[in-house]
MDAnalysis code that builds the backbone (N, CA, C; Angstrom):
import MDAnalysis as mda
import numpy as np

u = mda.Universe.empty(153, n_residues=51, atom_resindex=np.repeat(np.arange(51), 3), trajectory=True)
u.add_TopologyAttr("name", ["N", "CA", "C"] * 51)
u.add_TopologyAttr("resid", np.arange(1, 52))
u.add_TopologyAttr("resname", ["MET", "LEU", "THR", "ILE", "VAL", "ILE", "VAL", "GLU", "LYS", "GLU", "PRO", "PHE", "THR", "LEU", "LEU", "GLY", "ILE", "LYS", "THR", "ALA", "LEU", "SER", "GLN", "THR", "HIS", "ASN", "ILE", "LYS", "VAL", "SER", "GLY", "GLU", "ALA", "THR", "CYS", "THR", "GLU", "ILE", "ALA", "PHE", "GLN", "LEU", "VAL", "GLU", "GLN", "LYS", "TRP", "SER", "LEU", "LYS", "LEU"])
u.atoms.positions = np.array([
    [8.477, 12.642, 3.714],
    [8.050, 11.267, 3.929],
    [7.297, 10.782, 2.701],
    [7.561, 9.572, 2.320],
    [6.913, 8.932, 1.188],
    [5.733, 8.109, 1.701],
    [4.555, 8.323, 1.142],
    [3.367, 7.567, 1.506],
    [3.022, 6.631, 0.367],
    [2.856, 5.337, 0.683],
    [2.657, 4.341, -0.367],
    [1.483, 3.422, -0.068],
    [0.996, 2.783, -1.118],
    [0.047, 1.675, -1.035],
    [0.767, 0.465, -1.616],
    [0.795, -0.627, -0.879],
    [1.465, -1.841, -1.335],
    [0.449, -2.733, -2.040],
    [0.820, -3.236, -3.206],
    [-0.031, -4.149, -3.966],
    [0.751, -5.442, -4.196],
    [0.261, -6.530, -3.630],
    [0.902, -7.835, -3.762],
    [-0.158, -8.908, -3.571],
    [-0.228, -9.854, -4.510],
    [-1.307, -10.840, -4.446],
    [-1.074, -11.930, -3.402],
    [0.176, -12.174, -3.015],
    [0.470, -13.204, -2.020],
    [0.450, -12.593, -0.614],
    [-0.467, -13.040, 0.248],
    [-0.626, -12.428, 1.578],
    [0.648, -12.426, 2.432],
    [1.412, -13.500, 2.423],
    [2.613, -13.541, 3.255],
    [3.700, -12.618, 2.713],
    [3.800, -12.513, 1.399],
    [4.748, -11.584, 0.801],
    [4.338, -10.156, 1.115],
    [3.053, -9.869, 1.034],
    [2.525, -8.552, 1.373],
    [2.875, -8.195, 2.811],
    [2.688, -9.133, 3.714],
    [3.013, -8.903, 5.125],
    [4.500, -8.626, 5.302],
    [5.344, -9.384, 4.616],
    [6.783, -9.169, 4.716],
    [7.205, -7.812, 4.202],
    [6.650, -7.404, 3.074],
    [6.971, -6.085, 2.512],
    [6.507, -4.991, 3.462],
    [5.289, -5.123, 3.951],
    [4.744, -4.116, 4.874],
    [5.589, -4.024, 6.142],
    [5.979, -5.161, 6.681],
    [6.793, -5.177, 7.896],
    [8.143, -4.508, 7.653],
    [8.779, -4.839, 6.545],
    [10.086, -4.253, 6.231],
    [9.985, -2.738, 6.033],
    [8.991, -2.307, 5.288],
    [8.850, -0.869, 5.024],
    [8.411, -0.097, 6.264],
    [7.662, -0.731, 7.132],
    [7.191, -0.059, 8.347],
    [8.342, 0.254, 9.298],
    [9.456, -0.406, 9.134],
    [10.608, -0.179, 10.003],
    [11.459, 0.997, 9.542],
    [11.174, 1.533, 8.377],
    [11.917, 2.705, 7.908],
    [11.228, 3.959, 8.416],
    [11.998, 5.016, 8.558],
    [11.450, 6.257, 9.123],
    [10.906, 7.204, 8.063],
    [11.233, 6.960, 6.804],
    [10.808, 7.904, 5.771],
    [9.757, 7.329, 4.824],
    [9.177, 6.165, 5.179],
    [8.116, 5.573, 4.364],
    [6.923, 5.260, 5.257],
    [5.754, 5.730, 4.838],
    [4.509, 5.443, 5.558],
    [3.653, 4.554, 4.666],
    [3.295, 3.379, 5.162],
    [2.413, 2.477, 4.421],
    [0.981, 2.917, 4.719],
    [0.334, 3.475, 3.703],
    [-0.996, 4.036, 3.871],
    [-2.101, 3.025, 3.610],
    [-1.771, 1.958, 2.891],
    [-2.764, 0.936, 2.583],
    [-2.109, -0.260, 1.942],
    [-2.885, -1.316, 1.834],
    [-2.391, -2.533, 1.203],
    [-3.531, -3.191, 0.455],
    [-3.174, -3.878, -0.619],
    [-4.178, -4.524, -1.452],
    [-3.588, -5.776, -2.082],
    [-4.479, -6.726, -2.379],
    [-4.039, -7.961, -3.019],
    [-4.366, -7.978, -4.512],
    [-4.966, -6.892, -5.017],
    [-5.216, -6.782, -6.456],
    [-5.269, -5.306, -6.836],
    [-5.091, -5.031, -8.105],
    [-5.043, -3.648, -8.562],
    [-6.373, -2.930, -8.395],
    [-7.477, -3.660, -8.539],
    [-8.792, -3.023, -8.385],
    [-8.938, -2.412, -6.993],
    [-8.568, -3.158, -5.978],
    [-8.646, -2.651, -4.603],
    [-7.634, -1.525, -4.406],
    [-6.467, -1.663, -4.982],
    [-5.441, -0.622, -4.853],
    [-5.937, 0.704, -5.424],
    [-6.539, 0.663, -6.601],
    [-7.076, 1.886, -7.194],
    [-8.156, 2.506, -6.319],
    [-9.004, 1.673, -5.735],
    [-10.042, 2.183, -4.826],
    [-9.413, 2.870, -3.616],
    [-8.375, 2.263, -3.051],
    [-7.688, 2.872, -1.907],
    [-7.099, 4.228, -2.270],
    [-6.441, 4.286, -3.409],
    [-5.829, 5.549, -3.837],
    [-6.906, 6.614, -4.072],
    [-7.983, 6.242, -4.713],
    [-9.072, 7.192, -4.942],
    [-9.661, 7.701, -3.643],
    [-9.831, 6.832, -2.652],
    [-10.408, 7.226, -1.366],
    [-9.444, 8.110, -0.560],
    [-8.199, 7.700, -0.478],
    [-7.247, 8.409, 0.384],
    [-6.785, 9.740, -0.172],
    [-6.660, 9.831, -1.502],
    [-6.138, 11.054, -2.093],
    [-7.124, 11.742, -3.020],
    [-8.361, 11.305, -3.029],
    [-9.421, 11.905, -3.845],
    [-9.010, 12.026, -5.312],
    [-8.394, 10.972, -5.826],
    [-7.983, 10.925, -7.227],
    [-8.915, 10.034, -8.009],
    [-9.076, 10.337, -9.271],
    [-9.831, 9.463, -10.170],
    [-8.844, 8.805, -11.099],
    [-8.742, 7.483, -11.020],
    [-7.806, 6.749, -11.872],
    [-8.534, 5.936, -12.900],
])
């Protein structure tokens, strides 16, 4: 299974991407962000990585 964080600045586009990916069986949406700063924070928190 592929675990991803979605980064998209437009909220409705983000929702559409998340909805589409959530319907697949081999992709898990682990987080979402509207900017790269928040995305990096999510990745650091969830996977204990320093970026």
